[in-house]
Kinemage of the C-alpha trace (Angstrom):
@kinemage 1
@onewidth
@group {chain A} dominant
@subgroup {mainchain}
@vectorlist {calphas} color= white
{ca met a 1} P 15.366 28.113 18.345
{ca ser a 2} L 17.407 24.972 17.868
{ca ile a 3} L 20.965 23.801 17.363
{ca glu a 4} L 21.648 21.437 14.493
{ca pro a 5} L 23.888 18.660 15.893
{ca ser a 6} L 25.334 17.872 12.449
{ca thr a 7} L 26.405 21.403 11.556
{ca gly a 8} L 26.358 23.489 14.760
{ca ala a 9} L 24.009 25.993 13.146
{ca leu a 10} L 21.702 27.976 15.468
{ca cys a 11} L 18.315 28.169 13.810
{ca phe a 12} L 15.969 30.951 14.855
{ca asp a 13} L 12.286 31.582 14.277
{ca gly a 14} L 11.659 32.936 10.810
{ca gly a 15} L 14.448 30.932 9.158
{ca val a 16} L 17.375 33.031 10.378
{ca arg a 17} L 20.522 30.938 10.921
{ca leu a 18} L 23.950 31.481 12.510
{ca glu a 19} L 26.398 28.851 11.228
{ca pro a 20} L 29.986 28.183 12.151
{ca ser a 21} L 30.877 29.622 8.743
{ca thr a 22} L 28.999 32.898 9.381
{ca thr a 23} L 31.579 35.688 8.938
{ca arg a 24} L 31.625 38.959 10.849
{ca ser a 25} L 30.923 40.828 7.609
{ca ala a 26} L 27.898 38.662 6.786
{ca phe a 27} L 26.581 38.964 10.299
{ca leu a 28} L 26.847 42.770 10.224
{ca leu a 29} L 24.687 42.784 7.148
{ca ser a 30} L 22.045 40.519 8.713
{ca ala a 31} L 18.680 41.330 10.363
{ca leu a 32} L 20.100 40.023 13.650
{ca ala a 33} L 22.877 42.608 13.620
{ca glu a 34} L 20.275 45.378 13.310
{ca lys a 35} L 18.951 44.255 16.710
{ca ala a 36} L 22.354 44.418 18.425
{ca ala a 37} L 22.311 46.584 21.489
{ca ser a 38} L 26.021 46.926 21.700
{ca lys a 39} L 28.895 46.320 19.346
{ca gln a 40} L 32.390 46.349 20.605
{ca glu a 41} L 35.822 45.958 19.103
{ca trp a 42} L 38.871 45.226 21.151
{ca ala a 43} L 42.346 44.424 20.030
{ca pro a 44} L 42.828 44.467 16.312
{ca ala a 45} L 41.011 41.200 15.662
{ca trp a 46} L 38.190 40.764 18.187
{ca phe a 47} L 34.577 41.927 17.896
{ca ser a 48} L 31.534 41.185 20.069
{ca cys a 49} L 27.916 42.246 20.261
{ca ser a 50} L 24.846 41.486 22.265
{ca leu a 51} L 21.196 41.386 21.231
{ca val a 52} L 17.844 40.160 22.381
{ca ala a 53} L 15.946 37.837 20.091
{ca pro a 54} L 12.416 36.560 20.659
{ca met a 55} L 12.249 32.801 20.036
{ca gly a 56} L 8.929 31.062 20.450
{ca asn a 57} L 7.317 32.397 23.617
{ca glu a 58} L 10.654 33.265 25.242
{ca ser a 59} L 13.262 35.957 24.768
{ca trp a 60} L 16.966 35.131 24.659
{ca arg a 61} L 20.005 37.355 25.025
{ca leu a 62} L 22.794 36.449 22.630
{ca phe a 63} L 26.442 37.439 22.928
{ca leu a 64} L 28.469 36.769 19.799
{ca thr a 65} L 32.236 36.951 19.568
{ca phe a 66} L 34.205 36.994 16.351
{ca glu a 67} L 37.955 36.535 15.990
{ca ala a 68} L 38.645 38.604 12.880
{ca glu a 69} L 36.018 37.259 10.434
{ca arg a 70} L 35.555 33.878 12.174
{ca leu a 71} L 32.611 33.267 14.514
{ca his a 72} L 34.360 32.161 17.722
{ca asp a 73} L 31.474 31.608 20.105
{ca ile a 74} L 27.874 32.399 21.002
{ca arg a 75} L 26.526 32.590 24.517
{ca leu a 76} L 22.791 32.441 25.040
{ca ala a 77} L 20.709 33.133 28.113
{ca leu a 78} L 17.040 33.567 28.724
{ca thr a 79} L 16.092 37.117 29.595
{ca thr a 80} L 14.687 37.425 33.110
{ca glu a 81} L 13.352 40.079 35.452
{ca ala a 82} L 15.932 39.063 38.092
{ca thr a 83} L 17.901 41.761 39.867
{ca trp a 84} L 20.944 41.481 42.096
{ca glu a 85} L 18.636 41.851 45.041
{ca ser a 86} L 16.619 38.790 43.986
{ca trp a 87} L 19.651 36.765 42.762
{ca ser a 88} L 20.470 33.432 44.338
{ca glu a 89} L 22.987 30.732 43.478
{ca ser a 90} L 20.280 28.058 43.693
{ca ala a 91} L 18.195 29.914 41.090
{ca glu a 92} L 21.193 30.157 38.766
{ca leu a 93} L 21.982 26.450 39.241
{ca ala a 94} L 18.377 25.675 38.390
{ca met a 95} L 18.724 27.809 35.258
{ca gln a 96} L 21.880 25.861 34.327
{ca ala a 97} L 19.962 22.611 34.765
{ca lys a 98} L 17.167 23.980 32.534
{ca tyr a 99} L 19.735 24.887 29.837
{ca ser a 100} L 21.259 21.397 30.087
{ca gly a 101} L 17.820 19.820 29.676
{ca trp a 102} L 17.130 22.044 26.693
{ca leu a 103} L 20.421 20.976 25.086
{ca asp a 104} L 19.573 17.289 25.706
{ca glu a 105} L 16.202 17.804 24.014
{ca thr a 106} L 17.526 19.962 21.131
{ca leu a 107} L 20.563 17.773 20.363
{ca gly a 108} L 18.736 14.512 20.973
{ca ser a 109} L 21.444 13.255 23.327
{ca thr a 110} L 23.808 14.253 26.084
{ca arg a 111} L 26.630 14.579 23.632
{ca arg a 112} L 28.358 17.967 23.852
{ca asp a 113} L 31.516 17.722 21.663
{ca phe a 114} L 31.256 17.693 17.872
{ca pro a 115} L 33.627 18.097 14.897
{ca trp a 116} L 32.340 21.685 14.465
{ca gly a 117} L 32.931 22.640 18.180
{ca ser a 118} L 31.094 22.138 21.459
{ca val a 119} L 28.106 23.221 23.530
{ca gly a 120} L 27.517 23.317 27.233
{ca ala a 121} L 25.344 24.685 30.009
{ca val a 122} L 27.639 26.865 32.078
{ca phe a 123} L 27.358 28.367 35.585
{ca asp a 124} L 30.008 30.935 36.433
{ca arg a 125} L 30.038 31.532 40.225
{ca arg a 126} L 32.176 34.664 39.861
{ca ala a 127} L 29.921 36.223 37.260
{ca gly a 128} L 26.798 35.098 39.106
{ca ser a 129} L 25.146 33.766 35.968
{ca ser a 130} L 24.491 30.819 33.763
{ca trp a 131} L 24.211 30.458 30.018
{ca ile a 132} L 24.491 28.119 27.095
{ca ser a 133} L 27.885 28.231 25.437
{ca val a 134} L 28.359 27.360 21.742
{ca arg a 135} L 32.033 27.400 20.836
{ca tyr a 136} L 33.126 26.801 17.287
{ca ala a 137} L 36.364 25.023 16.564
{ca ser a 138} L 38.915 26.650 14.334
{ca val a 139} L 39.965 24.764 11.240
{ca arg a 140} L 43.114 23.549 13.135
{ca glu a 141} L 41.009 22.245 16.021
{ca ala a 142} L 38.471 20.644 13.792
{ca glu a 143} L 41.242 18.792 12.000
{ca gly a 144} L 42.529 17.235 15.197
{ca gly a 145} L 44.389 20.002 16.930
{ca pro a 146} L 44.177 20.636 20.698
{ca glu a 147} L 41.086 19.331 22.446
{ca phe a 148} L 38.224 21.785 22.305
{ca ser a 149} L 35.378 21.702 24.822
{ca ala a 150} L 32.886 24.162 26.181
{ca asn a 151} L 32.481 21.723 29.133
{ca ala a 152} L 35.947 22.803 30.297
{ca leu a 153} L 34.225 26.041 31.431
{ca thr a 154} L 32.041 24.282 34.005
């Protein structure tokens, strides 16, 4: 799996791509949607789903959120055998560091904000987990609206 710095597209093994322009309707017709473990609608305009996708020799859990037809964000986390009994903050911080290193390698720099949106390695102490956040800017934000940054989550 990789993230194209120029477009924000997530590229998966086998040529499957999720792009900022991927609509909810198009996603629901895709092979990825067939793997979705849960699909949930809330409020009139929001939809999310989660799925596990093997990429290389690792397996990633993806959480996609759409606002109406627009892909709003994707959260990615490696699947693990961890349980709450084996959980530790230090292990989650190490995972956040691993995600940050993966982003540096994949994007070719430490840059995290782009015209299409932003990415970041997030650790949420209250949730007890870490993940990669890919947030796509709306047209208004991409054209110079309010500042948009996944790094604000950290």
